TORTOR-995478 format. One line per 3 residues: number of its first residue (from 0); their letters; for each residue x, y, z of C-alpha. Coordinates in steps of 0.001 Angstrom, whole numbers, plus 500000, padded with zeros to 6 digits. Layout:
N
NUM) A) X Y Z; ...
END
This chain:
377
0) MIP) 505746 487899 518110; 502041 487417 517500; 500594 483904 517983
3) CQR) 498971 482471 514860; 495637 484256 514300; 494129 481765 511869
6) HLF) 490971 481550 513985; 490037 485068 512843; 490025 484002 509181
9) DIP) 488087 481555 507051; 491191 479685 505880; 490824 475874 505809
12) EDV) 493494 473950 507663; 494731 472296 504461; 495358 475663 502756
15) AYL) 498709 477442 503077; 497899 480956 501884; 501205 482822 501661
18) NCA) 500093 485525 499248; 499003 488653 501132; 500906 490730 498567
21) YMS) 498319 489543 496018; 495370 490317 498266; 494644 489679 501908
24) PLM) 491849 487443 503098; 489167 489336 504991; 488946 488655 508705
27) RPV) 485674 487360 510112; 485130 490595 512114; 485739 492634 508953
30) IEA) 483161 490615 507029; 480709 491059 509886; 481270 494809 509906
33) GNA) 480831 494980 506137; 477691 492832 506138; 476103 494881 508911
36) ALA) 476951 498103 507108; 475642 496832 503764; 472372 495795 505386
39) RKA) 471780 499376 506532; 470888 500388 502988; 467893 498048 503121
42) HPW) 466357 500819 505259; 467623 504036 503668; 465111 506078 505625
45) EIM) 467147 505265 508731; 470375 506701 507293; 470666 510246 508589
48) PEQ) 472654 513031 506842; 475237 513055 509631; 476094 509437 508791
51) FFS) 477452 510551 505429; 480275 512069 507484; 480683 510026 510673
54) GSE) 481952 506884 508934; 484468 508738 506811; 485793 510637 509808
57) EFR) 486203 507397 511770; 488131 505928 508830; 490291 509055 508687
60) ATA) 490993 509027 512419; 491949 505350 512359; 494244 505803 509371
63) TRL) 496114 508606 511114; 497202 506213 513847; 498787 503970 511216
66) IDA) 500722 506713 509455; 501473 509142 512317; 499805 512164 510729
69) PAD) 496877 514515 511479; 493394 513498 510325; 493120 516715 508302
72) CVA) 495893 515393 506067; 494073 512174 505077; 491859 511845 501997
75) IVS) 489713 508821 501173; 490398 507362 497736; 489354 504335 495723
78) SAS) 492763 503012 494698; 496485 503582 494622; 496213 504882 491061
81) YGV) 493672 507493 492192; 496121 508773 494795; 499099 508746 492430
84) ATA) 497061 510610 489816; 496137 513208 492429; 499792 513700 493275
87) ARN) 500720 513960 489590; 498050 516607 489058; 499455 518808 491824
90) LPV) 503229 518373 491877; 505103 520744 489548; 507728 519609 487076
93) RKG) 509490 521750 484478; 510833 521034 481051; 514158 519226 481251
96) QHI) 513621 517951 484789; 513334 514299 485795; 510811 512147 487646
99) LVL) 512573 509359 489508; 511117 505827 489611; 512522 502371 490335
102) DEQ) 513328 499698 487805; 510328 497329 487518; 508164 499713 489557
105) FPS) 504474 498810 489769; 502594 500218 486731; 500099 502304 488737
108) NYY) 503050 504247 490119; 504650 504637 486713; 502049 505498 484077
111) PWQ) 500785 508751 485695; 504355 510003 485956; 505080 509001 482374
114) RLA) 502105 511083 481219; 503123 514039 483388; 506680 513913 482040
117) EEA) 505454 513837 478452; 503113 516782 479017; 505759 518868 480816
120) GAS) 508686 518102 478526; 510382 516272 481376; 511655 512694 481411
123) IKI) 511434 509569 483505; 514674 508614 485237; 514771 504941 486193
126) VPW) 516867 503810 489139; 518629 500662 487863; 518330 497381 489721
129) PGD) 521187 497416 492246; 523550 494469 491993; 524021 494517 495765
132) NDW) 520231 494721 496446; 520641 498082 498191; 517756 500077 496713
135) TSA) 518248 502918 499175; 521783 503663 498017; 520706 503311 494396
138) VLN) 518008 505951 494898; 520329 508284 496806; 522915 508021 494030
141) SLR) 520247 508999 491484; 518912 512027 493353; 520274 515158 491752
144) DDV) 519192 518794 491560; 517407 518093 488270; 514992 515596 489906
147) AIA) 511625 517281 490441; 509764 514300 491886; 510828 511015 493414
150) ALP) 507897 508605 492963; 508720 505549 495018; 507407 502630 497080
153) HVQ) 508564 501463 500509; 509052 497955 499093; 510104 497194 495514
156) WTS) 507443 494688 494535; 509450 492225 492395; 512447 491971 494717
159) GGR) 511100 492617 498205; 513810 495232 498594; 513123 497770 501343
162) LDL) 513849 501461 500914; 514962 503620 503832; 512388 506347 503332
165) VRI) 513652 508500 506188; 517048 508894 504501; 515447 509296 501091
168) GEA) 513053 511938 502422; 515973 513908 503832; 517825 513684 500510
171) CRK) 514741 514818 498561; 514371 517905 500729; 518061 518677 500293
174) VGA) 517832 518726 496474; 514347 520251 496389; 512563 517177 495008
177) ALA) 508993 516287 495948; 508438 512804 497385; 505358 510818 496311
180) LDL) 504923 507346 497789; 502845 504285 496983; 502798 502136 500133
183) TQS) 500263 499577 498956; 502778 496744 499422; 503880 497801 502877
186) LGA) 501480 499940 504919; 500023 497805 507687; 502922 495336 507683
189) LPF) 505943 497655 507803; 506112 500575 510257; 505868 503983 508602
192) SVR) 505742 507517 509981; 504745 510588 507976; 506350 512721 510656
195) EVQ) 509721 511026 510095; 509628 510656 506304; 507785 513905 505423
198) PDF) 506426 512929 501995; 504415 515321 499878; 501870 512632 498973
201) MVA) 501456 509039 500116; 498807 506539 499061; 497946 502973 500004
204) ANY) 495132 500743 498778; 493356 498797 501521; 492993 495368 499938
207) KWL) 496512 494069 500581; 498390 494681 503837; 495684 496935 505289
210) MGP) 493486 493822 505081; 490378 495655 503933; 488058 495508 500912
213) YTT) 488665 496601 497359; 487847 500154 496228; 489062 501785 499418
216) GLL) 492346 503467 500190; 493925 506352 502021; 495877 509299 500682
219) YVA) 498130 511492 502788; 498527 515051 501501; 501090 517333 503118
222) PKW) 499658 520649 504377; 501534 522640 501721; 499354 520977 499051
225) HGG) 495976 521361 500763; 495068 524158 498374; 495618 521929 495352
228) RPL) 493279 520702 492659; 491358 517460 493239; 490645 514898 490542
231) EEN) 486906 515275 491073; 484538 518083 491888; 481868 516473 494039
234) WIQ) 479361 517795 496520; 480657 516152 499676; 484112 517735 499497
237) RAN) 482633 521240 499657; 482464 523414 502751; 478650 523446 502975
240) ARD) 478120 519723 502405; 476866 518942 505922; 473813 521157 505379
243) FTS) 471801 519238 502792; 469349 522109 502448; 472089 524441 501174
246) LIL) 473684 522204 498543; 472179 524280 495749; 474010 527309 497120
249) YTE) 477155 526581 495124; 480378 527501 496819; 484004 527832 495776
252) NYD) 485121 526715 499228; 486205 523179 500066; 486042 521237 503310
255) EGA) 489065 521433 505603; 492492 520000 504878; 492907 517103 502488
258) RRF) 489157 516362 502370; 488959 518248 499057; 490811 515269 497537
261) DMG) 488235 512699 498707; 486736 510514 495998; 483083 510860 495098
264) ERS) 480732 508651 497135; 483412 508380 499788; 480691 507631 502366
267) NFA) 480433 504039 501215; 478155 502560 503856; 479367 499004 503221
270) LLP) 483069 499332 502469; 484318 502025 504843; 483180 500266 508056
273) AAT) 484916 497096 506877; 488116 498950 506006; 488064 500781 509336
276) RAM) 487535 497561 511293; 490518 495981 509533; 492808 498909 510361
279) KQL) 491715 498819 514004; 492742 495165 514193; 496147 495986 512719
282) LEW) 496601 498654 515382; 495614 496163 518065; 498213 493695 516836
285) DVA) 500767 496530 516347; 502407 496925 512953; 505911 496396 514330
288) QIS) 504799 493065 515783; 503154 492068 512484; 506423 492837 510711
291) ETA) 508440 490797 513204; 506051 487848 512991; 506053 487719 509182
294) GAL) 509803 488268 509177; 510419 485213 511344; 508470 483042 508896
297) NRQ) 510383 484428 505925; 513723 483837 507648; 512726 480197 508007
300) LAA) 511988 480064 504294; 515140 481899 503210; 517422 479456 504998
303) AAA) 515748 476408 503460; 515368 477913 499978; 519075 478765 499810
306) DLG) 519855 475043 499935; 517648 474591 496857; 519483 477203 494795
309) FSA) 517142 480116 495460; 518431 483516 496503; 516804 486503 498161
312) PPE) 518059 489968 499086; 520076 490000 502307; 517909 490515 505360
315) EFR) 519316 494004 505908; 517982 495112 502497; 514624 493345 502330
318) APH) 511242 493976 503880; 510537 491417 506621; 507038 490596 505368
321) YMC) 507919 490278 501687; 510161 487584 500237; 511093 487257 496572
324) LRR) 513052 484112 495727; 515103 484042 492535; 517013 481192 490931
327) KAG) 519775 481301 488322; 518291 478267 486606; 514953 480064 486408
330) IPS) 511571 479350 487939; 510098 476040 486705; 507060 476792 484547
333) ELP) 505057 474104 486293; 505708 475507 489782; 502438 477488 490190
336) ELL) 500431 474409 489193; 502411 472158 491536; 501902 474569 494425
339) AGQ) 498182 475001 493795; 497798 471221 493593; 499123 471021 497149
342) KVF) 496953 473982 498215; 499996 476171 498725; 499435 479650 497318
345) VSV) 502142 482180 496420; 502724 484406 493375; 505220 484193 490554
348) RGS) 506144 487711 489481; 508709 488076 486734; 511607 485815 487629
351) SVR) 510655 485650 491317; 508605 483439 493557; 506934 485949 495866
354) VAP) 506058 484777 499353; 504062 487104 501585; 502942 485578 504910
357) HVY) 500852 487193 507620; 499714 486457 511156; 497348 483713 509937
360) NSA) 500368 481655 508815; 502520 479241 510789; 505840 477439 510490
363) TDM) 503895 474469 509104; 502751 476567 506137; 506367 477383 505349
366) ERL) 507353 473732 505632; 504669 472811 503107; 505981 475420 500668
369) ISV) 509552 474212 501109; 508433 470627 500477; 506879 471568 497116
372) LQT) 509964 473592 496136; 512121 470540 496838; 509933 468481 494506
375) AV) 509955 471133 491765; 513696 471718 491587
END
């Protein structure tokens, strides 16, 4: 368990921010790193050509420690949708095949697959919401030989249901389906290993559980796809990019590994240092410990909320850091306003109250949320 780390954040004592799934607050050290990096552009004559590469390689190397994969397999992207679109551009699907998604899957991990299916004469196959909350079994029951791609998250975002990606990865390989993952609602708070899961593509935006700034993210690309087609054709992804004097000598060759999939202007001198600093702090805390710490807070909430008529997936089927409370009588329409009035911040998504604590939260924050729920229902 990690002791409360509120001192690293600019969160007033009277605020209970339980909404990391919406966006994380930036840590003070992350803001400092970003401010220092932004200030460098005040003196552009001091920015050397090698610095267009050093920051991105540090980001790449740090990301690899979070996902258990080689640095050559990491691309730098701007968003989850950028990574999903890259996967959709490169993964094959034939007429009559299916692309598997979850019921109520996040739109950025649905729309690119919908377009690909339409263009290929394939179809989207939706895994129905499991009555027993076991998303893993529901996916496994839907995986057939006619599934070309399974496009999935680690955590279903409106239920908090956790998928066993190791088992799903094994099943995908057995039926010959590609596995494309959006881990934006889990990476950094739920342990994940590329080596164990073996996805074809995996993307995560930085601004949620990776605790970094907007417009940064990481994309894992399996070696078998390193010869694929990127979304952009920019100068820095080419093999001769480090020699600024030779940029006009156009080349068909790309930089090594997944770097061909990097977004344009990947060497963001303000954002990348901040994103890298955030990931380093997560590694220092240890993702397994973050998961355990958030899980303990959510267990406290689940027990109290059950007495108020709320239900959540059983602990064995839900992600520790991500709690979605449902209620047969529905969520009171005035609940968000009541919570905000008490400076308690969560999200209402669909028919769920979504609670997403982190290491800056304490048992007192949960008690404040429970107190407002008691008043509302």
